C-alpha positions, 0 to 999 in steps of 0.5 A, spaced: 966 644 617 968 642 610 972 647 606 969 650 600 972 648 593 971 649 586 967 644 581 965 644 574 959 638 574 959 636 567 954 631 563 955 630 556 948 630 553 946 629 545 941 634 542 937 629 538 931 634 538 931 641 535 927 643 541 929 641 547 930 644 554 935 642 560 934 642 567 937 638 573 934 634 579 937 634 585 937 628 589 930 626 588 924 628 583 921 633 583 927 637 587 930 641 581 936 645 581 935 653 582 939 657 577 942 664 581 948 668 580 952 661 583 949 656 579 948 656 571 945 651 566 947 652 559 941 651 554 946 650 549 950 645 552 946 642 557 951 643 562 950 645 570 956 650 572 957 651 580 962 657 580 963 656 588 961 649 591 958 649 598 956 644 603 949 644 601 951 642 594 953 635 596 948 630 593 946 626 587 945 630 580 940 627 574 940 631 568 933 631 565 932 633 557 925 635 555 922 635 548 918 642 548 914 639 542 912 632 544 913 633 552 917 627 551 922 626 557 929 623 558 933 622 564 941 621 565 944 616 570 945 620 577 952 623 578 954 624 585 957 630 588 962 630 594 967 634 598 974 633 598 977 634 605 985 634 603 985 642 602 982 649 602 981 653 596 982 660 597 980 666 593 981 667 586 979 671 580 974 670 575 974 665 569 969 665 564 967 658 563 961 659 558 961 664 553 957 665 546 961 663 539 966 668 537 961 669 531 954 669 532 950 668 526 942 670 526 936 671 521 933 678 521 926 678 525 928 672 530 931 672 537 938 671 539 940 668 546 948 669 548 950 666 554 956 668 559 958 664 566 964 665 570 967 661 576 970 664 581 971 666 589 967 670 591 962 669 586 963 673 580 958 679 577 956 678 570 956 685 566 954 686 558 956 692 553 956 693 546 963 695 543 962 702 539 955 702 541 949 701 546 945 694 547 938 695 544 933 697 549 929 691 547 934 687 550 933 682 556 938 680 561 936 673 564 939 668 569 942 673 574 945 677 567 948 670 565 944 670 558 943 676 554 937 676 550 935 680 544 928 679 540 926 681 533 933 682 531 934 688 526 940 690 522 943 695 526 943 690 532 949 687 529 956 688 532 961 686 537 958 684 544 962 683 550 961 680 557 965 681 563 966 677 569 968 681 576 970 679 583 974 682 588 980 678 586 980 681 578 976 680 572 975 677 565 972 678 559 970 675 552 968 678 546 964 676 540 961 678 534 953 678 532 952 678 525 945 679 522 943 675 515 936 676 511 933 671 506 933 673 499 926 678 498 924 680 491 924 687 489 922 686 482 919 680 479 917 677 472 911 678 468 908 673 463 910 676 456 907 676 449 912 678 443 911 678 436 916 674 432 923 678 431 921 683 437 927 684 442 926 681 450 929 684 456 927 681 463 929 683 469 929 680 476 931 684 482 932 681 490 935 684 496 938 680 502 944 679 506 949 677 503 947 680 497 943 674 492 946 672 486 942 670 480 941 664 475 936 663 470 932 657 468 928 655 462 922 650 462 926 647 469 933 647 466 939 652 466 939 657 461 945 657 457 948 663 454 948 663 446 949 668 441 942 671 441 941 670 449 945 674 454 944 674 462 947 679 467 946 680 474 938 678 474 937 681 467 935 676 461 936 679 454 934 676 447 935 680 441 930 677 436 925 672 439 923 666 435 918 660 436 924 656 439 924 662 445 917 660 447 916 657 454 917 658 462 922 662 465 925 662 472 929 667 475 933 664 481 936 669 487 940 666 492 945 667 498 947 662 503 941 662 507 936 661 502 933 661 495 927 664 492 924 663 485 920 668 480 917 665 474 914 668 467 911 665 461 914 668 454 909 667 448 911 668 441 906 671 437 905 669 429 899 670 425 897 673 418 893 680 419 886 680 420 880 685 422 875 684 427 868 683 423 865 690 425 871 693 422 871 690 415 866 694 412 863 701 414 860 707 412 863 714 414 859 721 414 863 727 415 861 735 413 864 739 409 871 742 411 871 738 417 876 733 418 876 725 418 880 719 421 879 713 418 882 707 423 886 701 420 888 696 426 889 689 423 891 684 428 897 680 426 904 678 428 909 680 426 905 687 426 903 688 419 905 694 414 899 698 412 898 701 406 892 705 403 888 706 396 882 710 394 879 705 389 884 702 385 889 708 386 894 709 392 893 714 397 899 719 397 900 724 403 900 731 402 898 737 406 891 735 407 892 727 407 896 723 412 897 716 414 899 716 421 904 712 425 898 707 428 896 706 420 890 711 421 888 715 415 887 723 416 883 727 412 883 735 413 878 740 410 874 734 407 870 736 400 866 733 395 872 730 392 874 726 398 868 722 397 869 715 395 871 708 397 878 707 401 881 700 402 886 699 408 891 693 407 895 690 412 901 685 410 906 681 414 910 675 412 904 670 414 899 674 409 895 680 408 888 683 409 883 689 407 878 693 410 873 698 406 871 704 408 865 709 404 866 716 405 860 721 404 861 729 405 855 733 407 853 740 407 854 742 415 848 743 419 846 750 422 842 752 428 837 757 430 835 758 437 830 764 439 829 768 443 836 769 445 834 773 451 828 774 455 826 776 462 820 773 465 816 774 472 815 768 476 809 764 474 809 766 467 810 761 461 815 761 455 816 757 448 824 756 446 824 755 438 830 751 436 830 750 428 836 746 424 838 747 417 841 741 415 842 736 409 836 733 407 839 726 407 840 726 414 836 725 420 836 730 426 835 729 434 834 735 438 837 735 446 835 741 451 840 743 457 839 748 462 846 750 465 849 745 462 845 739 464 840 735 460 833 737 462 829 731 465 822 732 463 819 726 467 822 729 474 821 737 473 814 737 476 811 738 469 814 745 468 818 743 462 815 739 455 819 738 449 815 739 443 817 736 436 812 740 431 816 739 425 822 734 422 827 740 423 824 744 428 823 743 436 820 747 441 821 747 449 815 749 453 816 752 460 810 753 464 809 756 471 816 758 471 820 758 477 826 762 480 830 756 479 829 755 472 833 762 470 839 760 466 842 759 460 838 754 456 842 750 450 839 746 444 844 741 441 842 738 434 845 731 433 846 728 426 850 722 423 855 727 420 856 733 426 853 736 432 851 743 433 849 747 439 846 754 441 844 757 447 839 762 450 839 766 456 832 766 461 832 771 466 826 770 471 824 776 476 821 774 482 820 775 490 827 776 493 831 771 496 832 770 504 837 776 507 844 774 509 845 772 517 842 777 522 847 780 527 844 782 534 849 788 535 846 792 541 841 790 547 837 794 552 831 792 556 826 793 550 830 794 544 835 790 540 839 793 534 840 788 528 843 788 522 843 784 516 846 783 509 842 784 503 837 779 500 838 777 492 833 782 489 832 776 483 831 782 478 826 786 481 829 791 486 827 790 493 822 795 496 822 794 504 824 789 509 820 786 515 823 785 521 820 779 525 821 776 532 820 769 536 820 768 543 817 762 548 811 766 549 809 768 542 805 763 537 810 763 532 814 769 528 811 775 529 812 782 526 815 787 531 815 795 531 821 798 528 825 804 528 825 807 523 817 804 522 818 803 515 825 799 513 826 801 505 830 796 501 837 800 501 837 799 509 841 794 512 840 795 519 834 797 524 832 797 531 826 793 534 822 796 539 817 795 544 820 788 546 819 785 553 824 785 558 828 779 560 825 775 555 829 770 550 828 773 542 830 770 536 830 775 530 829 774 522 828 779 516 824 778 510 825 782 504 819 784 499 819 787 492 814 789 487 813 781 485 812 779 492 815 777 499 821 772 499 823 767 504 826 769 511 833 769 513 836 764 518 834 766 525 839 770 529 842 767 535 837 767 541 838 773 546 835 775 552 833 783 553 835 786 559 832 786 566 827 792 568 822 793 574 816 789 572 810 793 569 804 788 569 800 788 575 796 781 577 789 781 574 783 778 577 784 779 584 779 776 588 777 772 595 777 764 596 773 760 601 777 758 607 777 756 615 775 761 620 779 767 622 782 766 615 783 772 609 784 768 603 786 772 597 787 770 590 789 772 583 791 770 576 799 769 576 803 774 572 806 770 566 813 769 565 813 774 559 811 780 563 816 778 570 821 783 567 827 779 571 829 775 576 827 775 583 820 776 581 814 775 586 808 779 589 806 784 594 800 782 598 797 789 601 790 789 605 786 793 610 779 792 614 774 796 610 774 803 613 781 803 616 788 807 613 794 803 614 796 797 609 799 791 611 803 788 606 806 781 605 811 778 600 810 772 596 817 770 593 814 764 588 813 767 581 808 762 580 804 763 587 796 765 586 794 766 593 795 768 600 792 766 606 792 771 612 790 768 619 788 772 625 784 770 631 781 776 632 778 777 625 770 775 625 767 771 619 765 775 613 769 781 615 770 786 609 777 787 607 780 792 601 785 788 598 791 789 592 796 785 589 803 788 587 809 785 583 817 786 584 823 783 582 831 784 583 830 791 579 825 794 584 817 794 585 812 794 580 805 797 580 799 794 584 792 792 582 786 795 582 783 795 590 777 790 591 773 788 597 773 781 599 771 778 606 774 774 611 772 766 611 765 764 614 765 760 620 764 753 621 756 751 621 753 752 628 747 749 628 746 741 628 741 738 623 734 736 626 728 731 624 733 726 622 729 720 620 732 713 618 728 708 614 730 701 612 729 700 605 732 693 604 737 688 606 743 693 604 739 700 604 737 705 609 734 712 607 736 718 611 732 724 611 733 731 615 732 738 616 737 744 617 736 751 620 738 757 615 744 761 619 747 768 617 754 765 618 757 758 617 753 756 611 754 749 609 757 746 603 754 739 604 753 734 610 756 728 612 753 722 615 756 718 620 754 711 621 756 704 625 753 698 627 750 697 634 755 691 635 761 695 633 766 700 637 765 708 635 772 708 631 769 703 626 764 709 624 764 710 616 762 716 613 758 719 607 758 726 604 753 730 600 754 737 597 749 743 596 743 743 599 741 736 599 737 733 605 737 726 604 741 720 602 741 713 601 746 708 605 748 702 601 752 696 602 750 694 609 749 688 612 742 685 613 737 684 619 743 689 623 741 695 627 745 701 625 746 708 628 747 714 625 748 722 626 748 728 621 752 734 621 754 740 616 760 742 613 764 748 609 771 750 608 771 753 615 770 746 618 764 741 621 758 743 625 755 739 631 752 733 630 745 731 630 741 727 635 743 720 633 737 716 629 737 708 629 734 703 624 734 696 623 735 693 616 731 688 613 731 681 613 734 677 607 729 674 602 727 667 603 733 663 600 728 657 598 726 657 591 719 656 589 719 648 588 715 643 584 713 648 578 707 646 574 704 648 568 698 647 563 698 651 556 691 653 554 691 656 547 695 663 548 696 662 555 699 658 560 696 656 567 702 656 573 702 653 580 708 651 585 709 650 592 709 656 597 715 658 600 717 657 607 722 662 610 726 661 615 726 664 622 732 669 620 728 671 613 723 676 611 716 673 611 713 672 604 709 677 601 707 674 594 710 672 588 713 674 581 713 671 575 718 673 570 717 671 563 720 673 556 721 671 549 727 666 547 732 671 544 730 677 548 733 681 553 727 684 556 721 681 559 715 682 563 713 681 570 706 678 573 705 679 581 701 675 585 699 673 592 698 666 591 702 660 589 699 660 582 698 665 576 696 665 568 701 667 564 699 670 557 703 668 551 701 674 546 706 672 540 708 666 537 715 663 539 718 660 545 717 663 552 722 662 558 718 663 565 721 663 572 718 664 579 721 668 585 718 669 592 718 677 594 719 680 601 720 686 604 728 684 604 727 683 596 726 678 591 728 671 593 732 665 589 729 664 582 726 657 581 728 653 575 726 655 568 721 652 564 720 653 556 713 654 553 712 654 546 706 659 543 702 658 537 697 663 536 696 670 540 691 673 544 689 677 550 688 674 557 685 676 563 686 673 570 682 675 576 688 672 581 694 676 577 696 683 575 700 684 568 704 690 568 711 692 565 717 692 569 716 698 574 719 705 571 720 707 579 725 704 583 724 703 590 728 709 592 724 713 588 717 711 591 720 711 598 722 719 597 715 720 594 712 717 600 716 721 605 717 728 602 712 733 601 708 733 595 711 740 593 718 737 593 716 732 587 
């Protein structure tokens, strides 16, 4: 076995691209060297390090360099690795072969990777520490701890880091310092500036960075050199007195060894003669006597113009009443008629001058009279407030009305307010149909071009009370609730009484409830609601009343449920119902949930045969039940019973209803119908008639007819039911020329009676399917003569009994029919127009197929008679009705 020895396999690789990745191929592609605690590939140098070479490492090595941006690859020539057999390498202490620089410099916010790998036998273990601190928790150890990676670097990550390689033979360490730098970043920038010529300038730019940035200034792209008027110190640029030569673009440059940033601003030097805006050149000012006035003078110009005032041709001199303010405005206190006149303001600078003229007029002050000052009204009444202005006759006045300090919107007040201007110096406010919301202080403001004065009047509105405060339920019993509330606003009319109302799921809205005391006076704030139903959810509210009316109700109280109690309401309308033999059916009207008074509600049904003493009782646990069925095989039909129904709940038993007498169910019918007759009416109809013997017991509710074809088994029977005393029925939807058998039996609630004797009949054969052919016609004035070939029925069809001629005017849905036994007929055409005619053969099986239609015009009316035909309207009697008339006794018509 080859001896183990140490080896550093090195390949020098030129880093010709900034983003490259190193890897090594072992023997042949794509077999790559896997990194572990024994093997390490430095991404700084590209070298492959094997701390302890083993026999499995012998082979050929090729370095692969990959550009991570373009994915381009470069391969080195192969380098062989062989083992020497001339000696044995023993154990030795670690030797750090790869380590990070003594000083690692990285930018804030970036990621740094520090490598540390050692040779040794046994294979050394790598550990990391931060001297005088802790390694950041965000750090990651990679490649068997040979690489320390710190992402998102911050300033407190800086410090001295140490890696240690250790095995059983000893240990070795390396220390290096991590320094964090930041690029310059602006804290304060420059702003574009405009200055008057001669004004001072001071600009300051401030930046942060590590190392601390230094500053340089440029003007129009060239370095700004110090001058007698210009000074630059630590990012501050100062110019004592600017002039036109100082105008231009300035840049402040902050830089450290890692980068530089720029801040720019433009300096404009203003130089212009004084000027006034057009609307300031001439203006008129009106002020009232003894009031102050301010005449502004703000000329534009650079440098800032000097201001002077004169009245007429005399300079204005300051005194106790008159002052020229620092901004150039002229202020006059306690103006009088003597202050009237023209005032001229002049602005002057080195480039020229400009003036404005202001005419001042002093008027007598405006006074106001608002009446009435204080008024009390009742809801629904109206009032007029009068506002009168005493003012200088040369001034126009405008009136403004307010309510509670807010302008009155006359268009949105629902017609309650109207502004009436009766005279030039007077205005009225009409308030119609006043509401509570209209109470308050009304203001009238008079505005002139010289001054503005206002006054207020108070309006009190009496009305129904407001809603009482929150209703609190203080105590609950099974039929009472003690309530309290806070008083309602009386709206200037004392409250006379309160009304207590309640609502439950069973009431129609809010209902007044009885209270203790019976009358709740206006000074009371609590009462007891009585006569409530137990175990019912209630809400309560309170309504206040005063001499003017009843106010809005309070907000409803929380919903509460009264306590449980024994039920007090017995079921009503106890009666009997029909049932089966040996059954006693007892029915009642269920007690409403409102009167069940608690949980576990049910019914107690008590009954006994008439004339006996002991009651039999049964419990019905459903609160919604409305009947009970008692079955006893020994009870004969129609046995009378005394019956009563009571109630109960979890609290106990309630009252019983009044005793009523009802009978047990009758028996099923015992007699079969007699004289059953079945008569074939048509191809698909059989008319059935029967008689029924009256019985003292088992009265029928109706009859059931069972019928079946002769050729079908008994389980194919079909049935039809009748109700009441009807003793006939028409079976429909049958097959033609078919023998049917049938029976009839009575039924009622107890069951079915015995069937009658079987009756049979055969339905009619189908009418001829062949239509009358070769239809011929000849018009003779107002009538038409028709003829056709006779219809020959087939063997399974009914014999022809005659023909029907159908005719109607075109456009009409109703027509007429002529019946004839011969293949000919005369058809009258009583009115002018076009007639549509067709012919059918008829038999006992019904009407056959229609012939083709003919259209015949008619030009004149007239009445026609024919010996061979009979004219009549469509029959009002159906075949069923006719057959009934023939088969039933005349007394039944």
